[in-house]
N, C-alpha and C positions, 0 to 999 in steps of 0.2 A: 604529586607527580614530579619526577625529576625532569630537568631540562632535556636530558637524553631521551627519556620516555616520550616527552612531548614532540621532539624532533622526529623520532621514529614513527609516531602516530601520524604526524603531518605528512611524512613522505609516503605513507601507505594510501593516502587519499588521491584519487585521480578524477580528472574531468571526464564526463561522459557526454558525448554529442551523438544524437540519434536523428536519422532521417527515416520517417515512417513510410510504409508503402503508400503509393499515391491514392489508393482507394480504401485505406484503412478506415474501419468504422469508428475508431477512436479519434480520428483527426478532428471531428467536429468539436470535441471538448478539450482535447489535449494539443491540437495543432500537429502539423506534419514535421516540424523542426523542433526538437526537444533537447534540453540540456540540463545537466545536474551533476551530482557527484557519485562516486562509488568508492568502495573500500577493498583493497587487495587483502584476501584472507588466507591465502596459501601460496606455496611456491610453484604451483601449477598455473598461476595466472588467473585464478578465479576471483571475481569481483562481485561483491554483493551491493545492490543498490535498491532503490524503491521501484517497484514493478511498473508503475504507470509511465515512467520515462521510456522503457524499452519495449512495451507491449506493441505488437505489430510492427516491429522495426524492420526496415529494409537494409540499412547500413548503420554501423556503429563505429565510432572512433573513441579511443581513450587516450588521455594525455597525462603523463606523470608530472610530478612537481619539478622534475628536471627538464621538462619540455619535450620529452619523447612522445610522439604520437603514433599509435598503432591501431590497426583494425581489431575489432572484437566481435564476438558472436554471442547470441543469446543461448545460454545453456539450459535455463529453466525459468519458470514463472509459477508463482503460487498465489492465486487470487485470495485464498482464505487469510493469508498473513499479509499479503501485499509485497512480498519480496520478489525481486528479480535477480537472476544470477547470470553473469557474463563470464567469458574467458577470452583473454587476449590471444591473438593468433601467433604471437612471437613472445619471447621472454621479456618481461617488463623490467627486470633488474631492480625490483623494489622489494624491500623486506616486508613481509605480510604483517598485518595487525592481528594479534591473538584475540579470540573471542573471550569475553568476560562473562560474569554471572549477573544478568540484569535483574534477577529476582532479589538481589541484595541491595539494590538501590532504594533509598528511602527519601521521603520528603526532607528537604533542606540540604541534601547532599550536593556538593559542588561537582560540576561536570564540565568537560570541554567539548565544544561543538566545532568540528573541522569540516570545511568544504573544500572544493577544488581550488579556491583562491589562495590556499596555503596560509602562511603566517598573517597576511593582511586581513583575512576574513575570519581567522580563528577567534573564538570568544569563550569567555567563562560564563556559565549559567548555573542555575540551581534547579533541582527537581522540586516542582511545586505540587505535583499530584501523581498518584498511581491509581488509576481507575479504569473502568470499562470505557471503550469508545465505540460508538455506533455511527458509521458513515451513512450517508443517504443513498449510497450506491450498492446496497446489499453486502455490507462489510461490517464486521464486528470483531473487536479485540477485547479480551477479558481483562487485561491489565496493562494498558498503554502507559507510556512514560510522557509526562508533560513537564516542560522546562520553561523558564523565563529568566532573564529577558530574551526576546526572540532574536533569531538570526533570519535574515532575508534570503539566505542561500541554503534553504532547508532541504530541498529535494535530493535525497540520497546522501545527505551529510552524515558524518560519523559522530556518534555520541560516545565519548571516551570517559572512563571513570578515573579515579585517583591513582589506580594501578597502571594506567596507560593501556587499558584493554577496551575493545569495542563492546558496548552494551546496548546500542540501539542504532537504528537507521532512520534518518529524517523523512517525514512524510508530509506534514502540513504546517501551515501557519494558522494559529487559532486565536480567537479573541477572549476565550474563557479558559485559560490554561489551568487555573487553580481549581475551579469547580464550575459546574453548569450555572450560568446566570451571573457569575462573578467576573467583572470586566478586568481581566489581567491578560495582556497579550503574551503569547508564547508559541512554542512549537510542540507538535506531537511526534513522538518517536516510536517506531515499532521495536519491541524488545528482541534482542538476539536469542534469548532463550527459546523462542518459538521457531527460530530458524534451525536450531541444532537437530531436532528430531527428523527434519525433512531434508537436510542438506545433502546427504548421500543419495536420496531419491532424486533430487533436482540434478545432481551431477550425472547420475546414471541414466535416468529416464526423462528428465525435463520437467517432471511434475511429481507431486507427492503420491505415494502409494495409496491404494484404497479407492473407494467409490466417491466421485465428486458430488458436491452438494447441488441441490436444485437451484437454478438461477432463472428469474423471470424477466429481467431487463427493464427495471424502472427505478427512478429516484423519487424520494419523497421528502417533504418538509413537515416536521412535527410542530403543530400549533395547537395549544390548549387541549392536548390529549387526542388530537385528530391528525391523521397522516394524509396530507395533500400531495397528490401526484404532481411533480414539477418537471419530470422528463421521462419520456418513454423511448426506449431504444428502438430505432427504426427496424421493422421486420423481426423484432424479437418476440418472445412468447407473450408478453403483456400486450404488445401492439397487435399481434394477430388475434388475441382474445377480445379486443375491443376496448381496452383501457386507454383513456385520454388524459392529457395534461389538464389539471383542474378537478379531476375526479377525487373523491375522498375514500380512502380504504377504511372500511368499517370492521372487517374481521376476516378470519379464515374459517370457513364453515360456520358453526355456531359460536365460535370463540371470538370475542372482541379483541382488537389490537389497538393499543394506545401509544406505542412508541416504536422506534426503529428496532430496538433489541427484541421487543415483544413479537413484532412481525417476523423477524429473521428466525428466531428460535422456534416459533410455531411452524414456519414454512420448512425449515430444515428437518424438523422432527417427522414430517410426513413421509419422507423417504429420500432416496438418492435422486440425482439428476434424471429427468424423464418422468418423475412423479407428477401427477395432476394436482394442482393447487387450487382449491375452491375458494375464490375470493368473493367477499360481499362488498359491493362498491356503491357509493352514492354518486349517481350521474345526474347533474342538474337537480331535479327534485324527486328522482326515482331511484329506489334501491334495486340493484340488479345483482344476480348471482352469476358469476363468470367462472368457467373452468379453464385454468391456464396450464398448458402442458409445458412444464419446465424443461430446461436443457442444461447441458454442461457448458459453463460460461466460456471455456476455451473454444468450443465449437462455433461460437457466435462470430468469431473473428472473420473478417472479410476474406483474408487469405491466410492459410495455415502458416503459423510461424515454423521455424526450423526445428522446433522441439515438439 
């Protein structure tokens, strides 16, 4: 990457500061004051970031590398990928960063990680894995990007390839970037290739086209092939069905589930949001069969976003 390409990429990254609505359901886990980075991707002022920063936002400010601070609004959010899309309410006067081809990234490729801190926080890293990622919060990526060494300014950070193009958006700090069970700290990035098919939908309608997946509102931890419930979203489908923290998910109907990915794939295969999910659960020493009426995840928000 040339020095000019690096400077252009740095200038396209903005700081994103969010104040969530006071009674947002996500405040318990994410807090009401949130901050991260975003990347300007077109001359209309659209900014891609990681969605958990901006979900249930009440007000948003973005600050350019030149120090200009402007209000922004949420244009769209996609739970399946994790992307959030913003738009500044006035011209940013920033050259956008072009989207690259994340599928071409291979293990050992050098990349640059850019956050809102500009040159001072810019860092060189290497792709250490391309593999599926299953989050505990009903989230699954088929081909996430893992890099190391880690940056501590990961939320919404830009992952830039040798051609100076955006190939990923920062999501997490992880301890096992290289592979499961291997202690190598790093970051997980959401590849931009899965943004491209839904970008026009997000700009136009605020969400991807098509029927949303079922969501039941629980988080689990996988231990020795068993899924332990670690969090139940208050007044969500799982909560209303009688699932509690400490329960163990054994299966969906007659099918055993042994991993996050296994659970999600079986649940999503049942049907769209609104489908009934038959969970087999170990509660204390008793196995119970519970019917959980799933919902569209967006409809769980305490207050409807502007999209």
